[in-house]
N, CA, C and O atoms as a CHARMM CRD file, in Angstrom:
* protein
*
  280
    1    1 MET  N    115.54600  86.98500  80.90000 PROA 1      0.00000
    2    1 MET  CA   116.17000  87.81300  81.87700 PROA 1      0.00000
    3    1 MET  C    114.94600  87.81700  83.35900 PROA 1      0.00000
    4    1 MET  O    114.22700  88.79300  83.57300 PROA 1      0.00000
    5    2 LYS  N    114.92500  86.66300  84.16200 PROA 2      0.00000
    6    2 LYS  CA   114.04300  87.53600  85.81300 PROA 2      0.00000
    7    2 LYS  C    114.33000  88.10100  86.22600 PROA 2      0.00000
    8    2 LYS  O    115.55600  88.19900  86.28200 PROA 2      0.00000
    9    3 THR  N    113.22600  89.34700  87.15700 PROA 3      0.00000
   10    3 THR  CA   113.53400  90.23200  87.95900 PROA 3      0.00000
   11    3 THR  C    112.56900  90.10800  89.31000 PROA 3      0.00000
   12    3 THR  O    111.38000  89.79600  89.39000 PROA 3      0.00000
   13    4 LEU  N    113.33400  90.39700  90.13300 PROA 4      0.00000
   14    4 LEU  CA   112.65600  90.31700  91.10500 PROA 4      0.00000
   15    4 LEU  C    112.26400  91.47400  91.64600 PROA 4      0.00000
   16    4 LEU  O    113.18400  92.25500  91.88900 PROA 4      0.00000
   17    5 GLU  N    110.93700  91.90400  91.97000 PROA 5      0.00000
   18    5 GLU  CA   110.61100  93.20700  92.44400 PROA 5      0.00000
   19    5 GLU  C    109.91800  93.10300  93.66200 PROA 5      0.00000
   20    5 GLU  O    108.95800  92.38900  93.95400 PROA 5      0.00000
   21    6 LEU  N    110.82400  94.28300  94.62700 PROA 6      0.00000
   22    6 LEU  CA   110.29500  93.78400  96.15000 PROA 6      0.00000
   23    6 LEU  C    109.83200  95.98800  96.20600 PROA 6      0.00000
   24    6 LEU  O    110.48000  97.03300  96.25100 PROA 6      0.00000
   25    7 LYS  N    108.23200  95.53200  96.15700 PROA 7      0.00000
   26    7 LYS  CA   107.47200  96.72400  96.44200 PROA 7      0.00000
   27    7 LYS  C    107.37400  97.45400  98.07500 PROA 7      0.00000
   28    7 LYS  O    106.90800  96.74100  98.96400 PROA 7      0.00000
   29    8 PHE  N    107.70800  98.51200  98.33300 PROA 8      0.00000
   30    8 PHE  CA   107.34200  99.17300  99.41700 PROA 8      0.00000
   31    8 PHE  C    106.50500 100.42200  99.27800 PROA 8      0.00000
   32    8 PHE  O    106.40900 101.03100  98.21200 PROA 8      0.00000
   33    9 THR  N    105.71000 100.89300 100.75500 PROA 9      0.00000
   34    9 THR  CA   105.32900 102.36700 100.50000 PROA 9      0.00000
   35    9 THR  C    106.11900 103.34700 101.28500 PROA 9      0.00000
   36    9 THR  O    106.45900 102.98900 102.41200 PROA 9      0.00000
   37   10 ASN  N    106.40500 104.31900 100.94600 PROA 10     0.00000
   38   10 ASN  CA   107.09200 105.16500 101.94400 PROA 10     0.00000
   39   10 ASN  C    106.34400 106.18500 102.23600 PROA 10     0.00000
   40   10 ASN  O    105.39900 106.44100 101.49000 PROA 10     0.00000
   41   11 GLU  N    106.62500 107.07100 103.49800 PROA 11     0.00000
   42   11 GLU  CA   105.88700 108.06500 104.36500 PROA 11     0.00000
   43   11 GLU  C    104.64800 108.88700 103.25600 PROA 11     0.00000
   44   11 GLU  O    103.45700 109.03300 103.53400 PROA 11     0.00000
   45   12 GLU  N    105.21000 109.25300 102.21600 PROA 12     0.00000
   46   12 GLU  CA   104.48500 109.40700 101.04800 PROA 12     0.00000
   47   12 GLU  C    103.52300 109.08500 100.33800 PROA 12     0.00000
   48   12 GLU  O    102.97700 109.60200  99.36300 PROA 12     0.00000
   49   13 GLU  N    103.23600 107.42800 101.40000 PROA 13     0.00000
   50   13 GLU  CA   102.14700 106.74800 100.88800 PROA 13     0.00000
   51   13 GLU  C    102.27800 106.08600  99.32300 PROA 13     0.00000
   52   13 GLU  O    101.36200 105.39400  98.87900 PROA 13     0.00000
   53   14 ARG  N    103.72300 106.41600  98.39200 PROA 14     0.00000
   54   14 ARG  CA   104.07000 106.08200  97.47200 PROA 14     0.00000
   55   14 ARG  C    104.63700 104.73500  96.95400 PROA 14     0.00000
   56   14 ARG  O    105.52800 104.49200  97.76700 PROA 14     0.00000
   57   15 VAL  N    104.62100 104.08700  96.37400 PROA 15     0.00000
   58   15 VAL  CA   105.49600 103.00900  95.85200 PROA 15     0.00000
   59   15 VAL  C    106.77500 103.20000  95.82500 PROA 15     0.00000
   60   15 VAL  O    106.99000 104.32600  95.37600 PROA 15     0.00000
   61   16 VAL  N    107.86600 102.57300  96.12100 PROA 16     0.00000
   62   16 VAL  CA   109.16300 102.59200  95.84500 PROA 16     0.00000
   63   16 VAL  C    109.39600 100.91200  95.59600 PROA 16     0.00000
   64   16 VAL  O    108.83400 100.05400  96.27700 PROA 16     0.00000
   65   17 THR  N    110.26800 100.64900  94.56600 PROA 17     0.00000
   66   17 THR  CA   110.23800  99.69300  93.94600 PROA 17     0.00000
   67   17 THR  C    111.76400  99.24200  93.77300 PROA 17     0.00000
   68   17 THR  O    112.40500  99.67600  92.81600 PROA 17     0.00000
   69   18 LEU  N    112.18000  98.61800  94.43800 PROA 18     0.00000
   70   18 LEU  CA   113.28400  97.35900  94.22100 PROA 18     0.00000
   71   18 LEU  C    113.95200  96.39500  93.65500 PROA 18     0.00000
   72   18 LEU  O    114.14200  95.40900  94.36700 PROA 18     0.00000
   73   19 SER  N    114.36800  96.37200  92.59500 PROA 19     0.00000
   74   19 SER  CA   114.58600  95.56100  91.25700 PROA 19     0.00000
   75   19 SER  C    115.96900  94.52000  91.15400 PROA 19     0.00000
   76   19 SER  O    117.06000  94.84300  90.68400 PROA 19     0.00000
   77   20 LEU  N    115.68600  93.51500  91.58800 PROA 20     0.00000
   78   20 LEU  CA   117.39000  92.16100  91.70400 PROA 20     0.00000
   79   20 LEU  C    117.57500  91.42000  90.15900 PROA 20     0.00000
   80   20 LEU  O    116.74100  90.60900  89.75700 PROA 20     0.00000
   81   21 ASP  N    118.22600  91.63100  89.72200 PROA 21     0.00000
   82   21 ASP  CA   118.07100  90.70500  88.64800 PROA 21     0.00000
   83   21 ASP  C    118.57400  89.10600  88.79500 PROA 21     0.00000
   84   21 ASP  O    119.42900  88.68400  89.57400 PROA 21     0.00000
   85   22 ASN  N    118.01600  88.56300  88.09800 PROA 22     0.00000
   86   22 ASN  CA   118.26500  86.58700  87.87600 PROA 22     0.00000
   87   22 ASN  C    118.10900  86.53400  89.82100 PROA 22     0.00000
   88   22 ASN  O    119.02500  86.45900  90.64000 PROA 22     0.00000
   89   23 PRO  N    116.94900  86.59100  90.00900 PROA 23     0.00000
   90   23 PRO  CA   116.73000  85.91800  91.41600 PROA 23     0.00000
   91   23 PRO  C    117.14500  84.44700  91.52200 PROA 23     0.00000
   92   23 PRO  O    116.96300  83.73000  90.53800 PROA 23     0.00000
   93   24 VAL  N    117.59500  84.02700  92.44500 PROA 24     0.00000
   94   24 VAL  CA   117.75000  82.38700  92.89100 PROA 24     0.00000
   95   24 VAL  C    116.29100  81.91400  93.03600 PROA 24     0.00000
   96   24 VAL  O    115.44700  82.45800  93.74800 PROA 24     0.00000
   97   25 GLU  N    116.10100  80.78400  92.23400 PROA 25     0.00000
   98   25 GLU  CA   114.41100  80.05500  92.35900 PROA 25     0.00000
   99   25 GLU  C    115.15600  78.81600  92.61200 PROA 25     0.00000
  100   25 GLU  O    116.20900  78.40700  92.12300 PROA 25     0.00000
  101   26 PRO  N    113.96500  78.05800  93.93600 PROA 26     0.00000
  102   26 PRO  CA   112.70500  78.62000  93.70000 PROA 26     0.00000
  103   26 PRO  C    112.72900  80.03900  94.58400 PROA 26     0.00000
  104   26 PRO  O    113.62900  80.29500  95.38300 PROA 26     0.00000
  105   27 ILE  N    111.57400  80.93500  94.30900 PROA 27     0.00000
  106   27 ILE  CA   111.65500  81.80300  95.66000 PROA 27     0.00000
  107   27 ILE  C    110.65800  81.07300  96.68600 PROA 27     0.00000
  108   27 ILE  O    109.62500  80.41400  96.57000 PROA 27     0.00000
  109   28 ASP  N    111.65900  81.61200  98.00100 PROA 28     0.00000
  110   28 ASP  CA   110.74900  81.24800  99.50200 PROA 28     0.00000
  111   28 ASP  C    109.82300  82.36200  99.37400 PROA 28     0.00000
  112   28 ASP  O    110.51000  83.37500  99.24500 PROA 28     0.00000
  113   29 PRO  N    108.59500  82.64700  99.34900 PROA 29     0.00000
  114   29 PRO  CA   107.66200  83.96400  99.92800 PROA 29     0.00000
  115   29 PRO  C    108.20900  84.10500 101.42800 PROA 29     0.00000
  116   29 PRO  O    108.31200  85.25500 101.85500 PROA 29     0.00000
  117   30 GLU  N    108.47000  83.33900 102.03600 PROA 30     0.00000
  118   30 GLU  CA   108.23000  83.75100 103.32300 PROA 30     0.00000
  119   30 GLU  C    110.35100  84.51200 103.91400 PROA 30     0.00000
  120   30 GLU  O    110.58900  85.20800 104.90100 PROA 30     0.00000
  121   31 THR  N    111.14000  84.12400 103.12100 PROA 31     0.00000
  122   31 THR  CA   112.53300  84.32500 103.00100 PROA 31     0.00000
  123   31 THR  C    112.52900  86.21100 102.28000 PROA 31     0.00000
  124   31 THR  O    113.25100  87.18200 102.50800 PROA 31     0.00000
  125   32 VAL  N    111.31900  85.98400 101.36400 PROA 32     0.00000
  126   32 VAL  CA   111.25800  87.26700 100.54000 PROA 32     0.00000
  127   32 VAL  C    110.33700  88.41900 101.96400 PROA 32     0.00000
  128   32 VAL  O    110.59400  89.58900 102.24800 PROA 32     0.00000
  129   33 ARG  N    109.49700  87.68500 102.44900 PROA 33     0.00000
  130   33 ARG  CA   108.72900  88.76200 103.80100 PROA 33     0.00000
  131   33 ARG  C    109.85600  89.10100 104.78800 PROA 33     0.00000
  132   33 ARG  O    110.12000  90.20500 105.26400 PROA 33     0.00000
  133   34 GLN  N    110.58400  87.69300 105.03600 PROA 34     0.00000
  134   34 GLN  CA   111.55000  88.81700 106.01800 PROA 34     0.00000
  135   34 GLN  C    112.24600  89.54200 105.57900 PROA 34     0.00000
  136   34 GLN  O    111.94800  90.63600 106.05700 PROA 34     0.00000
  137   35 ILE  N    113.59600  89.70000 104.47100 PROA 35     0.00000
  138   35 ILE  CA   114.29700  90.31800 104.00300 PROA 35     0.00000
  139   35 ILE  C    113.64800  91.42100 103.48100 PROA 35     0.00000
  140   35 ILE  O    114.47200  92.23700 103.06800 PROA 35     0.00000
  141   36 MET  N    112.17700  91.87100 103.29100 PROA 36     0.00000
  142   36 MET  CA   111.45900  93.29800 103.03000 PROA 36     0.00000
  143   36 MET  C    111.37600  93.96500 104.77800 PROA 36     0.00000
  144   36 MET  O    111.55800  95.08900 105.24800 PROA 36     0.00000
  145   37 GLU  N    111.05200  92.78400 105.30300 PROA 37     0.00000
  146   37 GLU  CA   110.69500  93.46600 107.38500 PROA 37     0.00000
  147   37 GLU  C    112.32600  94.30600 106.91000 PROA 37     0.00000
  148   37 GLU  O    112.46100  95.45700 106.49400 PROA 37     0.00000
  149   38 GLN  N    113.46400  93.19800 107.16700 PROA 38     0.00000
  150   38 GLN  CA   114.55500  93.56600 107.57100 PROA 38     0.00000
  151   38 GLN  C    114.80200  95.55100 106.88400 PROA 38     0.00000
  152   38 GLN  O    114.90400  96.56900 107.56900 PROA 38     0.00000
  153   39 ILE  N    114.82000  95.41500 105.45500 PROA 39     0.00000
  154   39 ILE  CA   115.27200  96.23000 104.72500 PROA 39     0.00000
  155   39 ILE  C    114.85300  97.66100 105.48700 PROA 39     0.00000
  156   39 ILE  O    115.57700  98.65200 105.59400 PROA 39     0.00000
  157   40 ILE  N    112.94900  97.43600 106.18400 PROA 40     0.00000
  158   40 ILE  CA   112.25300  98.27600 106.41500 PROA 40     0.00000
  159   40 ILE  C    112.86800  98.78200 108.00700 PROA 40     0.00000
  160   40 ILE  O    112.81300  99.96300 108.35400 PROA 40     0.00000
  161   41 GLU  N    113.17000  98.21600 108.46400 PROA 41     0.00000
  162   41 GLU  CA   113.64200  98.31800 110.48100 PROA 41     0.00000
  163   41 GLU  C    114.96400  98.59800 110.24100 PROA 41     0.00000
  164   41 GLU  O    115.70000  99.11500 111.08200 PROA 41     0.00000
  165   42 THR  N    115.35400  98.23000 108.95600 PROA 42     0.00000
  166   42 THR  CA   116.93100  99.09000 109.32000 PROA 42     0.00000
  167   42 THR  C    117.24400 100.38300 108.58600 PROA 42     0.00000
  168   42 THR  O    118.34900 100.92700 108.57800 PROA 42     0.00000
  169   43 ASN  N    116.22400 100.78400 108.01300 PROA 43     0.00000
  170   43 ASN  CA   116.26000 101.80000 107.08500 PROA 43     0.00000
  171   43 ASN  C    117.40300 101.70900 105.66200 PROA 43     0.00000
  172   43 ASN  O    117.99800 102.74700 105.37200 PROA 43     0.00000
  173   44 ALA  N    117.62300 100.61200 104.93900 PROA 44     0.00000
  174   44 ALA  CA   118.72300 100.78700 104.21000 PROA 44     0.00000
  175   44 ALA  C    118.62600 101.01400 103.08500 PROA 44     0.00000
  176   44 ALA  O    119.54200 100.85000 102.28000 PROA 44     0.00000
  177   45 ILE  N    117.24100 101.53000 102.74800 PROA 45     0.00000
  178   45 ILE  CA   117.27100 102.42300 101.11900 PROA 45     0.00000
  179   45 ILE  C    116.69400 103.16700 101.05300 PROA 45     0.00000
  180   45 ILE  O    115.57900 102.90500 101.50300 PROA 45     0.00000
  181   46 PHE  N    116.85100 104.63800 100.50400 PROA 46     0.00000
  182   46 PHE  CA   116.69500 106.03100 100.72400 PROA 46     0.00000
  183   46 PHE  C    115.66200 105.91800  99.42500 PROA 46     0.00000
  184   46 PHE  O    115.93000 105.52400  98.28900 PROA 46     0.00000
  185   47 SER  N    114.38700 106.39600  99.96300 PROA 47     0.00000
  186   47 SER  CA   113.32400 106.83300  99.17700 PROA 47     0.00000
  187   47 SER  C    113.52100 108.90400  99.32600 PROA 47     0.00000
  188   47 SER  O    113.82000 109.47400 100.37500 PROA 47     0.00000
  189   48 THR  N    113.26000 109.57600  98.04100 PROA 48     0.00000
  190   48 THR  CA   112.91700 110.60900  97.99700 PROA 48     0.00000
  191   48 THR  C    111.67000 111.19100  99.01500 PROA 48     0.00000
  192   48 THR  O    111.55600 112.23200  99.66200 PROA 48     0.00000
  193   49 GLY  N    110.65900 109.81100  98.80100 PROA 49     0.00000
  194   49 GLY  CA   109.56700 110.21900 100.09700 PROA 49     0.00000
  195   49 GLY  C    109.39500 109.72700 101.19500 PROA 49     0.00000
  196   49 GLY  O    108.33200 109.26500 101.61000 PROA 49     0.00000
  197   50 GLY  N    110.59000 109.78700 101.86000 PROA 50     0.00000
  198   50 GLY  CA   110.47100 109.06300 103.33000 PROA 50     0.00000
  199   50 GLY  C    111.01200 107.87000 103.47800 PROA 50     0.00000
  200   50 GLY  O    111.12300 106.97400 102.64100 PROA 50     0.00000
  201   51 ASP  N    111.28500 107.89300 104.39200 PROA 51     0.00000
  202   51 ASP  CA   110.97300 106.33300 104.84400 PROA 51     0.00000
  203   51 ASP  C    110.64100 105.06800 104.18000 PROA 51     0.00000
  204   51 ASP  O    109.58300 105.30600 103.59800 PROA 51     0.00000
  205   52 LEU  N    111.00200 103.75500 103.93600 PROA 52     0.00000
  206   52 LEU  CA   109.79700 103.51200 104.06000 PROA 52     0.00000
  207   52 LEU  C    109.25600 102.45200 104.91200 PROA 52     0.00000
  208   52 LEU  O    109.81900 101.75200 105.75300 PROA 52     0.00000
  209   53 VAL  N    107.99800 102.48700 104.49900 PROA 53     0.00000
  210   53 VAL  CA   107.52600 102.42000 105.91200 PROA 53     0.00000
  211   53 VAL  C    106.06400 101.00300 106.25700 PROA 53     0.00000
  212   53 VAL  O    105.39000 100.77300 107.26100 PROA 53     0.00000
  213   54 ALA  N    106.10900 100.30600 104.77300 PROA 54     0.00000
  214   54 ALA  CA   105.72100  99.25700 105.00200 PROA 54     0.00000
  215   54 ALA  C    105.74600  98.53800 103.57000 PROA 54     0.00000
  216   54 ALA  O    106.21600  99.13600 102.60300 PROA 54     0.00000
  217   55 LYS  N    105.24500  97.27900 103.45800 PROA 55     0.00000
  218   55 LYS  CA   105.55900  96.37000 102.70100 PROA 55     0.00000
  219   55 LYS  C    104.22000  96.55700 101.46600 PROA 55     0.00000
  220   55 LYS  O    103.04900  96.52900 101.84400 PROA 55     0.00000
  221   56 HSD  N    104.57400  96.73900 100.02800 PROA 56     0.00000
  222   56 HSD  CA   103.54100  96.49700  99.52600 PROA 56     0.00000
  223   56 HSD  C    103.24400  95.19600  98.86600 PROA 56     0.00000
  224   56 HSD  O    102.28100  94.48000  99.13800 PROA 56     0.00000
  225   57 SER  N    104.36600  94.90100  97.77200 PROA 57     0.00000
  226   57 SER  CA   104.41400  93.71200  97.48600 PROA 57     0.00000
  227   57 SER  C    105.24100  93.20500  96.77700 PROA 57     0.00000
  228   57 SER  O    105.90100  93.99100  96.09700 PROA 57     0.00000
  229   58 ALA  N    105.52500  91.78600  96.65100 PROA 58     0.00000
  230   58 ALA  CA   106.59300  91.39000  95.70100 PROA 58     0.00000
  231   58 ALA  C    106.36300  90.66800  94.39900 PROA 58     0.00000
  232   58 ALA  O    105.21000  90.23500  94.37200 PROA 58     0.00000
  233   59 ARG  N    107.02400  90.39100  93.34300 PROA 59     0.00000
  234   59 ARG  CA   106.79100  89.89500  92.41700 PROA 59     0.00000
  235   59 ARG  C    108.18000  89.73400  91.26400 PROA 59     0.00000
  236   59 ARG  O    109.22800  90.36900  91.14300 PROA 59     0.00000
  237   60 ILE  N    107.58700  88.56500  90.52800 PROA 60     0.00000
  238   60 ILE  CA   108.69300  88.38100  89.71500 PROA 60     0.00000
  239   60 ILE  C    108.61500  88.64100  88.48000 PROA 60     0.00000
  240   60 ILE  O    107.58700  88.14900  88.01300 PROA 60     0.00000
  241   61 VAL  N    109.54000  89.46800  87.34300 PROA 61     0.00000
  242   61 VAL  CA   108.88100  89.65200  86.01500 PROA 61     0.00000
  243   61 VAL  C    109.89700  88.99800  85.19000 PROA 61     0.00000
  244   61 VAL  O    111.07000  88.83800  85.52900 PROA 61     0.00000
  245   62 GLU  N    109.52100  88.73400  84.39900 PROA 62     0.00000
  246   62 GLU  CA   109.82700  87.93500  83.49900 PROA 62     0.00000
  247   62 GLU  C    110.46200  88.45900  82.15400 PROA 62     0.00000
  248   62 GLU  O    110.71300  87.29500  81.84300 PROA 62     0.00000
  249   63 ARG  N    110.84300  89.02200  81.30800 PROA 63     0.00000
  250   63 ARG  CA   111.52000  89.76000  79.96900 PROA 63     0.00000
  251   63 ARG  C    112.25500  89.29900  79.30700 PROA 63     0.00000
  252   63 ARG  O    113.41300  89.06700  79.65200 PROA 63     0.00000
  253   64 HSD  N    111.71700  89.01400  78.03800 PROA 64     0.00000
  254   64 HSD  CA   111.67700  88.19700  77.00100 PROA 64     0.00000
  255   64 HSD  C    111.95700  89.28600  75.84800 PROA 64     0.00000
  256   64 HSD  O    111.06600  89.94300  75.31100 PROA 64     0.00000
  257   65 VAL  N    113.83700  89.41200  75.43600 PROA 65     0.00000
  258   65 VAL  CA   113.84200  90.61900  73.82700 PROA 65     0.00000
  259   65 VAL  C    114.43900  89.26300  73.21800 PROA 65     0.00000
  260   65 VAL  O    114.89300  88.19300  73.62500 PROA 65     0.00000
  261   66 GLU  N    114.13400  90.03500  71.79900 PROA 66     0.00000
  262   66 GLU  CA   114.60300  89.57000  70.68100 PROA 66     0.00000
  263   66 GLU  C    114.96300  90.07400  69.77700 PROA 66     0.00000
  264   66 GLU  O    114.15200  90.81000  69.21500 PROA 66     0.00000
  265   67 ASP  N    116.13900  89.95700  69.27500 PROA 67     0.00000
  266   67 ASP  CA   116.70300  91.30700  68.53000 PROA 67     0.00000
  267   67 ASP  C    115.85500  90.97900  67.01000 PROA 67     0.00000
  268   67 ASP  O    115.56000  89.88700  66.52500 PROA 67     0.00000
  269   68 ILE  N    115.66100  92.05100  66.60800 PROA 68     0.00000
  270   68 ILE  CA   115.73300  92.04800  64.83200 PROA 68     0.00000
  271   68 ILE  C    116.97100  91.66500  63.72100 PROA 68     0.00000
  272   68 ILE  O    117.98300  92.36400  63.68100 PROA 68     0.00000
  273   69 VAL  N    116.86000  90.92600  63.16000 PROA 69     0.00000
  274   69 VAL  CA   117.99500  91.33800  62.45900 PROA 69     0.00000
  275   69 VAL  C    117.83800  91.76600  60.59500 PROA 69     0.00000
  276   69 VAL  O    117.21800  91.14500  59.73100 PROA 69     0.00000
  277   70 TRP  N    118.43800  92.69600  60.50000 PROA 70     0.00000
  278   70 TRP  CA   118.07900  93.32300  59.10400 PROA 70     0.00000
  279   70 TRP  C    118.40700  92.09200  58.18500 PROA 70     0.00000
  280   70 TRP  O    118.25300  92.17400  56.96700 PROA 70     0.00000
């Protein structure tokens, strides 16, 4: 399973991560940048450390889980 992680810096300079499962691929970096800016401008995400004030980073995380059969 892949996850798109959008990372922001809040007013306390802590990193806040918004994770989105199964992102549409291929990922367009410009679209991700614009969406992150909109999230900051509209104050769409609540953070215990205050408002989101800056983009930190974005990344795709892929996780592979394999069950062990007994």
